[in-house]
VOBA-1610 file (N, C-alpha, C; in pm, whole numbers, padded with zeros to 5 digits, always signed):
BEGIN
Met+24751+17761+02972Met+24826+17838+02844Met+24820+17978+02907Ala+24906+18013+02887Ala+24951+18185+02962Ala+24997+18254+02868Val+24901+18369+02855Val+24974+18460+02728Val+25023+18611+02809Asp+25127+18647+02762Asp+25218+18762+02808Asp+25196+18914+02713Ile+25137+18980+02764Ile+25113+19107+02640Ile+25177+19228+02718Gly+25281+19262+02645Gly+25340+19392+02638Gly+25403+19439+02829Ser+25460+19323+02905Ser+25509+19351+03037Ser+25621+19346+03023Lys+25653+19488+03059Lys+25793+19521+03097Lys+25836+19523+03252Cys+25954+19550+03253Cys+25996+19602+03378Cys+25945+19726+03410Asp+25880+19798+03352Asp+25845+19949+03387Asp+25687+19953+03435Glu+25627+19845+03398Glu+25477+19867+03391Glu+25431+19751+03488Lys+25313+19794+03530Lys+25251+19694+03647Lys+25188+19594+03566Val+25203+19506+03650Val+25110+19389+03579Val+25010+19346+03605Ser+24891+19295+03557Ser+24766+19291+03577Ser+24745+19151+03488Thr+24675+19081+03609Thr+24618+18912+03581Thr+24513+18869+03594Phe+24459+18844+03473Phe+24319+18797+03415Phe+24289+18637+03368Glu+24145+18554+03427Glu+24199+18445+03324Glu+24065+18395+03299Leu+24089+18312+03183Leu+23936+18333+03144Leu+23972+18150+03122Asn+23823+18108+03133Asn+23818+17987+03111Asn+23780+17920+02999Val+23784+17870+02877Val+23715+17838+02758Val+23673+17733+02744Leu+23601+17706+02743Leu+23555+17529+02673Leu+23654+17414+02768Asn+23660+17484+02936Asn+23756+17374+03031Asn+23870+17410+02984Thr+23948+17488+02914Thr+24022+17520+02887Thr+24073+17678+02982Lys+24258+17703+03060Lys+24242+17808+03123Lys+24315+17890+03051Val+24294+17995+03042Val+24376+18093+02985Val+24415+18236+03059Asn+24580+18199+03100Asn+24570+18339+03192Asn+24674+18463+03120Phe+24575+18554+03106Phe+24648+18706+03047Phe+24745+18745+03171Arg+24875+18790+03122Arg+24981+18909+03207Arg+24994+19000+03088Ile+24924+19115+03164Ile+24939+19238+03088Ile+25023+19350+03143Gly+25103+19362+03060Gly+25201+19490+03128Gly+25099+19635+03105Ile+25085+19713+03221Ile+25021+19831+03216Ile+25077+19954+03246Lys+25096+20054+03191Lys+25156+20178+03229Lys+25010+20283+03264Glu+25062+20337+03359Glu+25012+20446+03423Glu+24961+20570+03326Asn+24885+20524+03245Asn+24907+20612+03102Asn+24713+20648+03032Gln+24749+20730+02997Gln+24601+20773+02939Gln+24601+20719+02729Ala+24475+20641+02737Ala+24489+20545+02620Ala+24341+20615+02562Ser+24330+20613+02376Ser+24220+20624+02314Ser+24146+20525+02296Leu+24095+20460+02212Leu+23969+20378+02212Leu+23993+20321+02100Ala+24113+20363+02034Ala+24232+20288+01956Ala+24306+20177+02024Asp+24356+20230+02113Asp+24483+20165+02179Asp+24422+20036+02293Ile+24282+19984+02303Ile+24229+19890+02362Ile+24248+19764+02246Val+24249+19819+02121Val+24193+19705+02034Val+24313+19583+02028Pro+24431+19637+01987Pro+24528+19525+02010Pro+24493+19433+02114Leu+24461+19411+02236Leu+24452+19362+02349Leu+24328+19294+02299Ala+24230+19347+02261Ala+24089+19294+02212Ala+24119+19160+02106Arg+24206+19180+01988Arg+24213+19116+01886Arg+24319+18990+01980Thr+24393+18985+02089Thr+24439+18875+02118Thr+24357+18789+02179Ile+24285+18827+02270Ile+24143+18812+02356Ile+24076+18713+02237Cys+24055+18750+02133Cys+23933+18736+02064Cys+24028+18585+01970Thr+24198+18627+01927Thr+24252+18517+01875Thr+24196+18386+01971Lys+24261+18428+02110Lys+24266+18289+02156Lys+24154+18204+02193Ile+24009+18280+02196Ile+23908+18214+02255Ile+23877+18179+02114Cys+23919+18218+01990Cys+23870+18158+01858Cys+23965+18011+01871Asn+24096+18021+01873Asn+24170+17892+01879Asn+24162+17784+01984Ile+24072+17812+02070Ile+24022+17735+02178Ile+23935+17660+02103Val+23793+17716+02057Val+23681+17671+01970Val+23758+17581+01850Leu+23823+17660+01785Leu+23839+17601+01642Leu+23905+17428+01683Gln+24038+17444+01814Gln+24099+17326+01836Gln+23971+17181+01872Asn+23860+17253+01961Asn+23768+17165+02031Asn+23647+17109+01896Val+23677+17218+01800Val+23592+17131+01721Val+23685+17057+01617Asn+23795+17046+01582Asn+23854+16958+01540Asn+23865+16862+01592Ser+23915+16822+01716Ser+23919+16713+01797Ser+23813+16646+01809Asn+23671+16743+01807Asn+23573+16645+01770Asn+23527+16602+01631Gly+23612+16579+01524Gly+23600+16533+01428Gly+23542+16638+01317Gly+23500+16765+01352Gly+23492+16837+01253Gly+23543+16908+01167Lys+23476+17007+01042Lys+23615+17033+00964Lys+23557+17152+00922Ile+23634+17250+00944Ile+23619+17401+00949Ile+23728+17448+00810Pro+23644+17495+00711Pro+23696+17521+00563Pro+23778+17650+00607Cys+23732+17746+00623Cys+23771+17887+00654Cys+23941+17894+00696Arg+23980+18007+00607Arg+24153+17967+00601Arg+24198+18092+00522Lys+24312+18175+00525Lys+24355+18245+00481Lys+24369+18231+00319Asn+24303+18308+00258Asn+24330+18284+00069Asn+24233+18209+00066Cys+24141+18179+00098Cys+23997+18071+00072Cys+23953+18130-00007Ser+23817+18083-00044Ser+23710+18146-00149Ser+23650+18288-00123Ala+23660+18335+00001Ala+23666+18472+00019Ala+23483+18525+00009His+23412+18410+00023His+23292+18474+00002His+23233+18518+00078Cys+23245+18514+00209Cys+23199+18573+00323Cys+23276+18746+00334Cys+23354+18758+00244Cys+23388+18941+00199Cys+23282+18980+00170Arg+23151+18956+00133Arg+23106+19027+00077Arg+22962+19045+00159Tyr+22977+18962+00291Tyr+22879+18992+00379Tyr+22889+19121+00420Leu+22809+19209+00494Leu+22817+19345+00568Leu+22898+19300+00741Val+22984+19360+00730Val+23092+19340+00821Val+23051+19485+00937Pro+23032+19476+01077Pro+23030+19589+01143Pro+23162+19589+01232Leu+23195+19677+01251Leu+23343+19782+01303Leu+23251+19821+01459Ser+23330+19794+01586Ser+23257+19889+01723Ser+23388+19998+01678Val+23336+20108+01764Val+23387+20242+01727Val+23538+20230+01747Pro+23618+20158+01888Pro+23740+20160+01855Pro+23823+20059+01755Glu+23756+19974+01682Glu+23804+19893+01603Glu+23828+20010+01474Ala+23698+20081+01457Ala+23728+20197+01308Ala+23817+20271+01375Leu+23828+20330+01473Leu+23942+20435+01455Leu+24111+20395+01475Arg+24107+20247+01522Arg+24214+20161+01519Arg+24275+20168+01362Leu+24137+20081+01289Leu+24212+20038+01146Leu+24228+20199+01084Lys+24171+20323+01083Lys+24180+20422+01039Lys+24342+20462+01060Lys+24377+20443+01171Lys+24502+20493+01238Lys+24613+20403+01132Glu+24584+20229+01113Glu+24695+20169+01071Glu+24694+20200+00935Ile+24600+20223+00872Ile+24578+20253+00717Ile+24648+20344+00698Ser+24673+20458+00790Ser+24720+20566+00768Ser+24893+20564+00773Glu+24942+20429+00872Glu+25058+20429+00866Glu+25122+20319+00771Ala+25019+20286+00636Ala+25087+20161+00564Ala+25134+20236+00439Pro+25213+20146+00373Pro+25294+20186+00285Pro+25216+20307+00164Pro+25259+20376+00078Pro+25183+20495+00010Pro+25085+20380-00076Glu+25111+20286-00146Glu+25085+20210-00269Glu+24941+20161-00163Lys+24959+20063-00085Lys+24879+20016+00000Lys+24766+20089+00038Arg+24764+20223+00088Arg+24717+20289+00102Arg+24598+20376-00004Glu+24687+20385-00126Glu+24601+20426-00207Glu+24519+20334-00290Leu+24557+20246-00268Leu+24473+20094-00279Leu+24367+20047-00213Ile+24389+20069-00075Ile+24296+20103+00026Ile+24154+20215-00031Trp+24226+20335-00027Trp+24121+20435-00073Trp+24050+20428-00122Lys+24109+20407-00291Lys+24002+20363-00372Lys+23923+20254-00394Gly+23936+20143-00306Gly+23885+20046-00277Gly+23720+20104-00192Cys+23773+20147-00110Cys+23649+20223+00013Cys+23526+20313-00079Leu+23632+20371-00157Leu+23568+20523-00257Leu+23460+20458-00357Ala+23506+20323-00408Ala+23446+20285-00499Ala+23314+20232-00459Ala+23321+20182-00327Ala+23217+20127-00228Ala+23138+20223-00192Ser+23180+20312-00168Ser+23083+20423-00044Ser+23017+20455-00192Arg+23053+20491-00285Arg+22955+20527-00394Arg+22874+20436-00425His+22893+20327-00480His+22785+20158-00498His+22687+20182-00368Ile+22726+20214-00225Ile+22603+20195-00156Ile+22570+20331-00186Leu+22568+20462-00215Leu+22524+20549-00197Leu+22369+20563-00336Ile+22457+20476-00430Ile+22353+20482-00537Ile+22246+20372-00450Asn+22250+20284-00430Asn+22192+20161-00421Asn+22181+20196-00238Lys+22067+20275-00223Lys+22059+20312-00019Lys+22010+20183+00016Pro+21979+20181+00143Pro+21956+20069+00235Pro+21804+20101+00227Pro+21719+19980+00300Pro+21578+20031+00336Pro+21577+20105+00464Arg+21683+20136+00539Arg+21625+20209+00629Arg+21770+20333+00625Lys+21760+20418+00660Lys+21878+20489+00698Lys+21974+20494+00779Leu+22113+20499+00803Leu+22200+20459+00850Leu+22258+20588+00899Thr+22260+20651+00993Thr+22291+20814+01043Thr+22447+20799+01084His+22471+20889+00956His+22664+20917+00964His+22735+20748+00928Gln+22666+20678+00882Gln+22748+20561+00828Gln+22744+20464+00915Ser+22680+20472+01055Ser+22663+20383+01134Ser+22547+20377+01209Ala+22520+20254+01256Ala+22404+20197+01313Ala+22367+20163+01486Lys+22309+20212+01527Lys+22246+20192+01682Lys+22225+20074+01712Val+22295+19988+01810Val+22252+19854+01811Val+22202+19802+01940Ser+22049+19759+01933Ser+22008+19712+02050Ser+21917+19614+01996Ser+21866+19531+02104Ser+21786+19406+02109Ser+21683+19402+02043Asn+21606+19513+02034Asn+21481+19574+01996Asn+21509+19584+01825Glu+21611+19626+01781Glu+21690+19669+01642Glu+21703+19579+01555Gln+21704+19453+01636Gln+21820+19344+01590Gln+21727+19316+01394Ser+21593+19305+01407Ser+21538+19284+01263Ser+21565+19373+01198Asp+21614+19514+01226Asp+21637+19593+01144Asp+21780+19571+01112Leu+21869+19529+01168Leu+21993+19494+01128Leu+21998+19389+01034Asn+21933+19320+01075Asn+21932+19149+00964Asn+21822+19227+00829Ile+21748+19334+00827Ile+21692+19403+00703Ile+21799+19461+00620Ile+21917+19503+00699Ile+22007+19572+00632Ile+22128+19505+00579Ser+22154+19367+00673Ser+22218+19270+00625Ser+22203+19198+00504Asn+22077+19187+00484Asn+22031+19120+00376Asn+22057+19199+00250Trp+21977+19335+00279Trp+21998+19472+00178Trp+22159+19430+00111Tyr+22284+19448+00204Tyr+22399+19445+00181Tyr+22455+19367+00109Arg+22417+19232+00128Arg+22402+19065+00079Arg+22374+19109-00069Gly+22271+19175-00102Gly+22199+19179-00226Gly+22284+19305-00321Leu+22377+19357-00271Leu+22441+19476-00362Leu+22556+19352-00432Asn+22581+19238-00394Asn+22741+19170-00462Asn+22843+19246-00420Leu+22854+19323-00300Leu+22947+19428-00334Leu+23067+19337-00248Asp+23216+19336-00333Asp+23332+19244-00257Asp+23368+19373-00129Cys+23431+19347-00058Cys+23484+19396+00075Cys+23551+19501-00027Pro+23596+19589+00057Pro+23732+19730-00037Pro+23849+19687-00013Phe+23868+19576+00105Phe+23963+19522+00146Phe+24024+19448+00079Leu+23936+19360+00009Leu+23987+19264-00067Leu+24075+19319-00212His+24185+19193-00215His+24219+19244-00328His+24323+19111-00389Lys+24266+19075-00523Lys+24280+18954-00582Lys+24241+18848-00491Asn+24139+18842-00475Asn+24102+18747-00342Asn+24188+18723-00236Thr+24252+18811-00174Thr+24329+18881-00037Thr+24288+18922+00002Cys+24288+18910+00125Cys+24250+19062+00223Cys+24353+19132+00277Thr+24374+19258+00219Thr+24479+19320+00235Thr+24487+19366+00398Ile+24435+19367+00444Ile+24437+19377+00606Ile+24469+19273+00700Tyr+24478+19175+00654Tyr+24432+19049+00724Tyr+24495+19049+00906Glu+24610+19092+00884Glu+24653+19135+01039Glu+24597+19207+01117Gln+24505+19276+01070Gln+24450+19403+01112Gln+24257+19415+01068Arg+24245+19271+01020Arg+24082+19302+01036Arg+24052+19267+01141Pro+23892+19267+01120Pro+23788+19319+01206Pro+23747+19231+01321Leu+23729+19235+01435Leu+23661+19114+01489Leu+23565+19024+01442Ala+23478+19074+01393Ala+23355+19040+01300Ala+23425+18991+01232Cys+23491+18971+01184Cys+23569+18857+01048Cys+23646+18743+01122Arg+23709+18802+01221Arg+23809+18674+01317Arg+23730+18592+01392Glu+23615+18625+01427Glu+23507+18542+01464Glu+23399+18498+01400His+23434+18507+01274His+23321+18423+01160His+23401+18273+01101Tyr+23339+18181+01132Tyr+23390+18081+01095Tyr+23267+17954+01059Val+23258+17895+00938Val+23175+17812+00922Val+23237+17659+00930Thr+23147+17555+00973Thr+23164+17420+00952Thr+23127+17308+00877Gly+23194+17234+00769Gly+23102+17155+00708Gly+23217+17165+00603Ser+23120+17211+00453Ser+23252+17157+00339Ser+23264+17310+00236Ala+23386+17342+00233Ala+23417+17429+00162Ala+23277+17522+00062Arg+23215+17370-00019Arg+23131+17434-00073Arg+23016+17497-00096Gly+23001+17461+00065Gly+22891+17528+00161Gly+22833+17695+00138Cys+22993+17720+00119Cys+22982+17868+00100Cys+22950+17966-00016Glu+22960+17871-00107Glu+22890+17919-00258Glu+22781+17863-00269Glu+22753+17751-00228Glu+22607+17654-00286Glu+22517+17676-00152Glu+22389+17729-00151Glu+22331+17731-00040Glu+22280+17625+00000His+22275+17514-00093His+22218+17387-00040His+22341+17301+00004Ala+22427+17324+00041Ala+22522+17234+00082Ala+22511+17273+00220Ala+22584+17160+00276Ala+22582+17150+00401Ala+22701+17218+00498Thr+22648+17331+00530Thr+22767+17457+00591Thr+22655+17522+00702Lys+22739+17491+00836Lys+22678+17580+00898Lys+22763+17679+00998Leu+22692+17764+01038Leu+22781+17872+01108Leu+22846+17837+01258Leu+22998+17856+01260Leu+23002+17816+01424Leu+23013+17947+01519Glu+22917+17909+01622Glu+22908+18040+01719Glu+23012+18043+01821Met+23056+18103+01839Met+23144+18141+01963Met+23078+18187+02101Pro+23193+18112+02175Pro+23066+18084+02304Pro+23096+18242+02386Leu+23179+18358+02317Leu+23176+18467+02364Leu+23207+18585+02268Tyr+23174+18703+02182Tyr+23179+18800+02108Tyr+23302+18868+02170Val+23394+18909+02121Val+23492+18987+02191Val+23425+19112+02122Ser+23389+19122+01989Ser+23348+19241+01939Ser+23253+19310+02020Asn+23121+19226+02044Asn+23027+19286+02139Asn+23053+19345+02271Ala+23193+19274+02303Ala+23229+19366+02446Ala+23335+19463+02477Leu+23367+19498+02360Leu+23453+19614+02278Leu+23336+19711+02239Gly+23222+19702+02169Gly+23135+19806+02163Gly+23069+19822+02291Gln+23036+19716+02375Gln+22987+19806+02463Gln+23076+19879+02556Leu+23204+19816+02548Leu+23322+19923+02632Leu+23311+20110+02579Ala+23302+20082+02460Ala+23307+20217+02386Ala+23190+20297+02414Ser+23068+20214+02422Ser+22927+20317+02474Ser+22939+20307+02611Glu+23000+20279+02724Glu+23015+20300+02852Glu+23129+20428+02844Leu+23242+20429+02786Leu+23315+20525+02834Leu+23264+20674+02767Glu+23242+20651+02636Glu+23153+20775+02588Glu+23064+20812+02618Gly+22949+20708+02675Gly+22802+20765+02689Gly+22738+20758+02599Thr+22772+20675+02515Thr+22650+20639+02394Thr+22581+20580+02377Asp+22491+20523+02274Asp+22464+20382+02264Asp+22590+20330+02197Val+22539+20176+02192Val+22621+20090+02114Val+22658+20107+01972Glu+22713+20152+01883Glu+22740+20184+01755Glu+22821+20042+01656Ala+22761+20052+01553Ala+22831+19983+01455Ala+22886+20076+01294Val+22938+20052+01267Val+23016+20114+01145Val+23056+19997+01080Ile+22968+20054+00950Ile+22979+19974+00818Ile+23125+19969+00733Leu+23201+19812+00748Leu+23324+19841+00698Leu+23374+19938+00569Pro+23310+19955+00465Pro+23340+19994+00375Pro+23347+20137+00407Leu+23255+20210+00490Leu+23228+20314+00486Leu+23352+20403+00633Val+23414+20288+00657Val+23506+20331+00804Val+23615+20468+00783Leu+23648+20493+00666Leu+23739+20605+00653Leu+23672+20720+00679Ser+23561+20715+00584Ser+23492+20822+00573Ser+23438+20856+00717Trp+23386+20786+00752Trp+23324+20778+00928Trp+23433+20836+01016Cys+23517+20779+00992Cys+23626+20831+01049Cys+23675+20975+01060Glu+23640+21053+00918Glu+23651+21191+00900Glu+23590+21253+00988Glu+23477+21216+01006Glu+23332+21277+01012Glu+23387+21252+01209Asn+23439+21173+01279Asn+23406+21133+01362Asn+23592+21130+01447Lys+23670+21286+01399Lys+23787+21270+01434Lys+23805+21326+01580Lys+23742+21361+01650Lys+23762+21432+01803Lys+23758+21331+01870Arg+23670+21194+01828Arg+23656+21086+01894Arg+23771+21010+01933Ala+23881+21006+01839Ala+23980+20941+01847Ala+24083+21034+01920Glu+24055+21162+01947Glu+24156+21234+02004Glu+24082+21189+02209Lys+24010+21177+02225Lys+23959+21126+02343Lys+24006+21035+02421Thr+24055+21070+02574Thr+24197+20925+02639Thr+24100+20927+02771Trp+24112+20806+02844Trp+24081+20777+02959Trp+24196+20658+03055Pro+24228+20654+03150Pro+24311+20584+03209Pro+24317+20425+03142Tyr+24462+20408+03082Tyr+24438+20269+03037Tyr+24423+20130+03113Ala+24438+20158+03221Ala+24458+20020+03365Ala+24275+19967+03384Met+24216+20135+03388Met+24071+20146+03359Met+24035+20065+03285Met+24006+20086+03140Met+23984+20016+03031Met+23989+19881+03039Val+24146+19830+03064Val+24140+19680+03067Val+24087+19624+03160Glu+24074+19685+03251Glu+23972+19610+03404Glu+23853+19635+03327Arg+23793+19731+03282Arg+23653+19724+03243Arg+23634+19637+03136Leu+23689+19637+03026Leu+23697+19515+02911Leu+23687+19373+02980Phe+23774+19303+03086Phe+23754+19223+03107Phe+23635+19206+03199Lys+23581+19232+03267Lys+23482+19248+03330Lys+23324+19263+03280Ile+23321+19337+03150Ile+23215+19338+03041Ile+23216+19170+03005Ile+23351+19094+02974Ile+23358+18954+02921Ile+23322+18885+03002Lys+23342+18877+03113Lys+23278+18874+03247Lys+23147+18847+03291Glu+23064+18938+03250Glu+22947+18967+03260Glu+22842+18874+03127Met+22926+18902+03008Met+22880+18828+02910Met+22906+18678+02886Ala+22992+18605+02983Ala+22994+18493+02974Ala+22909+18418+03118Ser+22851+18551+03202Ser+22785+18462+03274Ser+22649+18440+03215Glu+22627+18535+03136Glu+22494+18503+03031Glu+22498+18442+02936Asn+22607+18331+02913Asn+22611+18210+02813Asn+22659+18064+02877Ser+22572+18018+02960Ser+22582+17903+03036Ser+22750+17857+03102Gly+22828+17930+03107Gly+22968+17969+03184Gly+23049+17882+03070Ala+22987+17881+02912Ala+23075+17843+02802Ala+23243+17950+02857Val+23262+18057+02873Val+23340+18097+02912Val+23351+18185+03050Thr+23482+18147+03133Thr+23419+18171+03269Thr+23564+18279+03282Ile+23556+18379+03453Ile+23670+18402+03452Ile+23696+18397+03592
//
């Protein structure tokens, strides 16, 4: 399986291979020798994520499993806490800014309403600048925050009439979230539904890349607060690095993560 990403005659072509559940995926990536921001690496991360998820889903289906998740489903998971890596947050802000005025206004209103609700019902621990620093030692804290958020019964601000208004630009955490079993299980706790684990989470790899480039801890931005977070971090959107280096490092991070995951994904 080969994937060509923006390879043009005036670009250097870099080739990377992923082996996901014994399925090889070759990426041919056209790379210009230019500077790029964190937001610029997100389309590539989305493509890698989609390919990995598709292979995993095909594997489940071929083994008789059932995946009820699909566009315009019950949207039950759209009430969970969704974290975005810093590159995703900056990219989403850019994409929303380029959306038609009606859509922009709808999204801004949704985010403002969600922000007010969150501020009134403060989390058990303060989230500095609407983001959470992530480490293995703080996983229990994140679980507490996730449970708190679920208790708010707050719809995702990007959900309108049970449809995701940013489906093509949705976060990696949403793209990587699937369950197996009955669709009823999403709404009924006693029903047989199980979270489908991915062999590799590209969202984590992207978060680590940003951490290394900026020299910061790994951060996760809460989806409803993404627009306000970006307003407070405008300078971070302006920083640039060589794009070729960013691509190479992203794949190296994926390789490192894959080696820690029993070889389910290899390069």
